[in-house]
C-alpha positions as CSV (number, residue, x, y, z in Angstrom):
1,X,-8.3,-7.4,16.5
2,X,-6.6,-7.0,13.1
3,X,-3.3,-4.8,12.4
4,X,-1.2,-4.0,9.6
5,X,2.0,-2.7,9.7
6,X,4.3,-0.7,7.0
7,X,7.9,-1.2,6.6
8,X,10.5,-0.1,4.0
9,X,10.4,3.7,3.5
10,X,12.4,6.2,3.6
11,X,14.4,8.6,1.2
12,X,15.4,8.0,-1.7
13,X,16.7,10.0,-4.9
14,X,14.5,10.9,-7.8
15,X,15.0,7.6,-10.6
16,X,15.4,5.1,-7.2
17,X,13.4,2.4,-6.4
18,X,12.2,1.6,-3.4
19,X,9.7,-1.7,-1.7
20,X,6.9,-1.0,1.2
21,X,5.7,-3.9,2.4
22,X,2.1,-4.3,4.2
23,X,2.2,-7.3,7.1
24,X,-1.3,-8.4,9.1
25,X,-1.2,-10.2,12.2
26,X,-3.8,-10.8,14.7
27,X,-7.0,-12.2,13.6
28,X,-7.4,-14.4,11.3
29,X,-9.5,-12.8,8.2
30,X,-9.2,-13.5,4.3
31,X,-9.1,-10.1,2.6
32,X,-10.9,-9.0,-0.1
33,X,-8.9,-6.5,-1.5
34,X,-5.6,-5.1,-0.2
35,X,-4.1,-1.6,-1.1
36,X,-2.0,1.2,-1.2
37,X,-2.9,4.7,0.0
38,X,-1.1,7.9,0.0
39,X,-1.4,11.6,1.6
40,X,1.1,14.4,0.5
41,X,0.9,17.1,3.0
42,X,-2.1,20.0,2.6
43,X,-3.8,17.1,0.1
44,X,-6.1,14.2,0.6
45,X,-5.3,10.9,1.1
46,X,-5.6,8.9,-2.3
47,X,-6.0,5.5,-3.8
48,X,-2.6,4.4,-5.3
49,X,-3.0,0.6,-6.2
50,X,-5.2,-2.1,-5.0
51,X,-5.1,-6.0,-5.1
52,X,-8.3,-8.1,-4.7
53,X,-8.4,-11.5,-3.6
54,X,-8.6,-13.2,-7.2
55,X,-5.8,-11.2,-8.3
56,X,-7.0,-8.2,-10.3
57,X,-4.8,-4.9,-9.7
58,X,-5.7,-1.7,-10.5
59,X,-3.3,1.6,-10.3
60,X,-3.5,5.2,-10.3
61,X,-2.7,6.6,-13.6
62,X,0.1,8.6,-11.7
63,X,1.6,5.7,-11.0
64,X,0.9,3.2,-13.8
65,X,4.5,1.9,-15.5
66,X,6.1,2.3,-12.4
67,X,4.4,1.2,-9.4
68,X,3.8,-2.6,-8.9
69,X,1.4,-4.4,-5.8
70,X,1.2,-7.7,-5.2
71,X,1.1,-10.1,-2.5
72,X,2.0,-12.9,-0.5
73,X,-1.1,-15.1,0.9
74,X,1.1,-17.2,2.4
75,X,2.3,-15.0,4.5
76,X,-0.8,-12.4,4.3
77,X,1.6,-9.5,3.6
78,X,1.5,-7.5,0.5
79,X,4.1,-5.1,-1.5
80,X,4.2,-2.1,-3.3
81,X,7.2,-1.6,-5.4
82,X,8.2,1.6,-6.6
83,X,10.2,2.6,-9.7
84,X,10.9,5.6,-11.7
85,X,10.4,7.7,-8.2
86,X,9.5,11.3,-8.5
87,X,9.3,14.0,-5.9
88,X,5.7,14.4,-6.5
89,X,5.5,10.7,-5.1
90,X,6.8,12.1,-1.7
91,X,4.0,11.1,1.0
92,X,3.1,9.4,3.9
93,X,1.8,5.8,2.3
94,X,-0.6,3.3,4.5
95,X,-1.6,0.0,3.4
96,X,-5.5,-0.6,3.6
97,X,-7.5,-4.0,3.5
98,X,-11.1,-5.0,3.8
99,X,-12.7,-8.1,4.1
100,X,-16.6,-9.5,4.4
101,X,-17.7,-10.5,8.1
102,X,-20.8,-12.2,8.0
103,X,-22.9,-9.2,6.0
104,X,-20.5,-6.6,7.4
105,X,-17.4,-5.3,5.6
106,X,-14.5,-4.7,8.2
107,X,-11.3,-2.1,6.9
108,X,-8.0,-1.7,8.3
109,X,-5.4,0.5,8.2
110,X,-1.7,0.7,8.5
111,X,0.0,3.6,10.4
112,X,1.5,4.8,7.4
113,X,5.1,5.0,6.3
114,X,7.4,8.1,5.2
115,X,8.5,8.3,1.8
116,X,11.1,10.9,0.4
117,X,11.6,11.5,-2.9
118,X,14.8,13.8,-3.3
119,X,18.0,14.4,-4.0
């Protein structure tokens, strides 16, 4: 089993910054892609950013220039640095990863961490 655990959520004022972490544990796997999703109340879960094992990154248009995804392979952890936060960034943030196991793609999700941007 692979477990993903997020940390770093909480309440922050508009314009502030916050960093989320996602730590993987359990069965040793090599992740192909690591990502962050978010889901606001009444909305669908959306992809925020991803990073591949080769270091390529991509971002949702709504967070480009404000959020940065990074990873620490030695710690099997990845991060989401969020700057210039806005009230519309309020959501539950989930970390996600996938790996190729044999001929199958396995996917893993964290339990989610709440980020609230409010004054």
